[in-house]
N, C-alpha and C positions, 0 to 999 in steps of 0.2 A: 475450875471445876470444884464445887464443894463436895460432890459425891466421891466415893473412893474408887473411881474408874482408873486412876493412875496405877493401880496395882497391876494392870495389864501391860504397863509400859515401863520397862527397866531402863533408866537413863544410860547406864553403862553399856547395856546391850545395844541400845539405839546408836550410841556413839560408835560402836564397832561396825555398825551397818552403814555408816556415813560413806558416801561415794558410790554406793550401789543403787541401782535403779530397777524398777519393774518395767521391762520393755515389751512391746508387742512384737510378734514375729514378723508381721507385715505392716504395710502402711495402713494406718487406722483412719476412720472417718472422723471429721471434726474440724473445728476452728483452731487455728494455731495459737494456743495459749499455754500448752504444756511443751514437752520436749520431743514429741513425735511429729513426723511429717504427715501432712494432710494430703489426700488425693485431690482436694478441691483448691482451686486458685481463682481469685477475683470474684468470689460469690458473695452475696449478701447474707448475713445471718438472720434467719427468719424467726419471728415470734411464734412460740408454740402454745404457751398457756400461762396462767398465773399460779403462784403458790403463796401461802401465808408467810409473812415475814417472821424470821427467827432472829433473836438478838445475835449480833455478830455478822449478819448478812451485809453485803455491800449496798449502801443506800442509793448508789447510782441507778439501781435497777428497780427502785420503788415506783409503782405506777400511781402518780399523784392524782390522775383523773379518777381512778377507782377510789382512792382515799377520799376525794371530794364528794363522791356519791355515797360511800358506805361508812366513812369514818374509820376504816380499817386499813391496815398496811398490807399490801400484796406486792410481790416481786414479779417482774416479767421474766419468764423462762424462755430460752431460745433453743432451737433445734440443735445447734452445733456450738456448744459452749467450750468444749475441750477436745483435745486430740484423743486421749485414751480414757476409756471408761472401764473401771474394774468392778466386777461383781463378786463379793466374797460370800460364799455359800457355806454356812457353818452347821455341822451336824450337832444337834442337841438332844439326841435320843438317849435312852437309859444306859446303853452299853458304854457311852462316853464318860460315865461316872467312874469307871474302873481306875483304881490306882493301887499298884503293888508296893511293897516296902522298898523296892529298888528305885522307885521314882519319887521325886519331890512333888510332882503335880499329877492330877488325874488327866486322862486324855482330854476331857473338856477344858480344864484349866489351861493346859498346854496349847490347845487349839485356840482358845480365846486370846492368848498372848500372841500367837501367830497372826490371827486376824487383826488385832489391834496394831501390831507392829507394821504389817503391810498397809493398813489404812493410813497410818502416820506417814509412811514412806511415800505413798502415792499422792497424798495431799501436799507434801513438801515438793513434789515434782510439778505442782500446779495442775494435776490431773484430777479426775473425778472418781469417787469410790462410793459404792453402796453395799448393803449387806442384807442377806436373807438367812434366817435361822429356820431349821426344819427338823422334824422327826417323821411322823406319818402324815404330816401336812406342813405347809409353810406357816410357821408361827409368827414371824415378824418379817417385814420387808421395808427397808429404808432405801428410797430411791437415790440413785447416784447424784452427787453434787461435789463441787470443789470449793464450797463456801467455807468461811472460817469456823462456822459452827458444826461442820459435818463430822469432825472427829468425835465430838461429844455425842452426836446422834448415833454414830456407829457403836461407841462404847456402851451407851445405854441399852442398845438392842442386844449386844452379846452378853451384857451383865444380867439381863432379864431371863436368861436360859433356865429352864426347869426340867432337867433330864429325868423323865419318868415314863416316857412312852417308847414304843418300838419304832423302828424306822421303816420307811417304804420308799427307797431312793428312786426306783424306776419312774413311777407316776409323778413324784415330786420334780424330778429333773425334766420330764416332758412338760409339766405345767410351767416351770420357770423358763424353759427355753422359749415358750410362746409369750411369756410376760416380759421378758427382757428384750425389748424391741431393738435397741441400738446395738450394733456390733461392738464387742469389747473383749476384755480378758475376763474369763470366768475362772475363779479360784475355788476349788472344792476342798474343804478341810473336814476330814471324816475318817472313821476307822473302817468304813466301807463294809461293815458286817451286814450283808444282805445277799440276795440271790444275784450272782455275778452277771449272768446273761441279761437279766432285766435291768440291772444297774447300768451296764455298758450300753444297752439300747437307749436309756435315758441320756447318758453322756453323749452318745453319738448325735442326739438331737441338737445339742449345743453346736456341734461342728457343722451340722446341716444348716444351722442358722448363721454360720460363718463366724462364730465366736472362737477366740483363741482359748484353749482350756489347759489349766494347770491343776494337777491333783496332788494334794498333800495328804498322804496316807499315814495317819497318826495311830501308832500302836504302843502299848505298854511293853517294857522289856520282858515281863513275865509271860506275856502272850507270845512273844517271839522265841524266848529261850526255854520256856517251860521248866523252871527250876525246882518244881515241887518234888518231894521225896517221900514224906510221911503221909499216911492216910489223911485225906483232905476233903472238907466239905466245900464244893464249888457252888457258889451262889448263882442261881440262874437270873439273867437279866432279859428284858424284852420278852416277857411271858414264858421263858424257859424255866423248867423246874430246878430246884436244888438237887445236887448229886453228891453223895458220899462215896468216895472211891479211893483205890490205891493208885496214885499217879504213875508208879512204875509199870503198872499193867497196861496203861494206855498211852504211854509216852510215844512209842513208835507210831501208833495210829494217828495221834495228834500231830506230830511233826510232819508226817506224810501229807495229812490233810491241809495243814497250814502252808506247806510248800506248794501244793497244788493250787490253793486259793491265791497265793501271792503271784504265782506264775500266770494264772489265768487273768488276774487283774492287770498285771504289768503288760502282758502280751496284748490284751484288748485295748488298753490305753494307748500304747505305742502304735498299734495298727491304725488307730484313728488320729494319729499325729497329735497326741496330747502329751504334755510334759508330766512325767510321773516321778514323785519323790516320796520315799519311805522315811518317815520321821519317828524316831524312838523318843519316848517321853523322858528318858534318862540322858538324852543328848542335849548339850547346851544349845539354847535356842538361837543365839547369834551365830554359832558355828553351822547349825543346820540351815538357817536362812541364807547366810553368806554364801555357802556352797551352792545352793540352788540358784540364787540370783546371779552369782558370778558365771555359772555355766550358761545360764540363759542369755546374759549379756554377750558372752563370747560367741554364741550361736547367731544372735541377731546381727552382730557386727561383722561376722565372717562372710 
């Protein structure tokens, strides 16, 4: 890669994740090329469609008949190429720009590293990964693949994020639930700052479509701990106004509202049998991901 996409992948952090896997809770659909069991036995892999060749793709799947007619390279795509398909859904709305002095990365930067690390891990498993970035609409959608070039495609998509819009998770999740046709693992990486009931209804749609859902709820330590003491100008994001106030006067109301918000999100996710993980951006990324993946592996194997 000539571009600076490797900034999202810390080699030392990746080394500490070695041996961990992203596993599906149940038997997944697909051809046995990854590490997951398939419910299908003795079936033929059926041709689905063509896609344009990307450097790094496996030349065995080039359709030479199409090349003879068009002088262009196209690959044959099949219905069941892999056992596990992972869809990474990355929030790129304006609130994700926030970074307090206590954190080395903004919420978006931290989330980009989470998405990049998971993509690398999944591709190493020989499974397929895709990514969608969203704010008040789906900004980019990279279809799942397990090809050698897919990591670059994913990193390009997450690097293109321009966080300046508000979010609208409910309609976005409903839209994506209809567009992500094949059953897989849906990983949502977001601060989830939206109407909780609408957002949960959108997430429930993924479960209705029989996807396995993992939520990485990414928050800044200042949002969780509210360390402000002196009169402070709070800068409004996602169309909220700026507010100059004495933090001590509203600390209790803020912490009560935050606790209610977190409780509502966590209870809703768990009631729909979704994995929920709260990630602080001052938490070492490998520690956060190792804990989440290890707990999931233990449940899958139990």
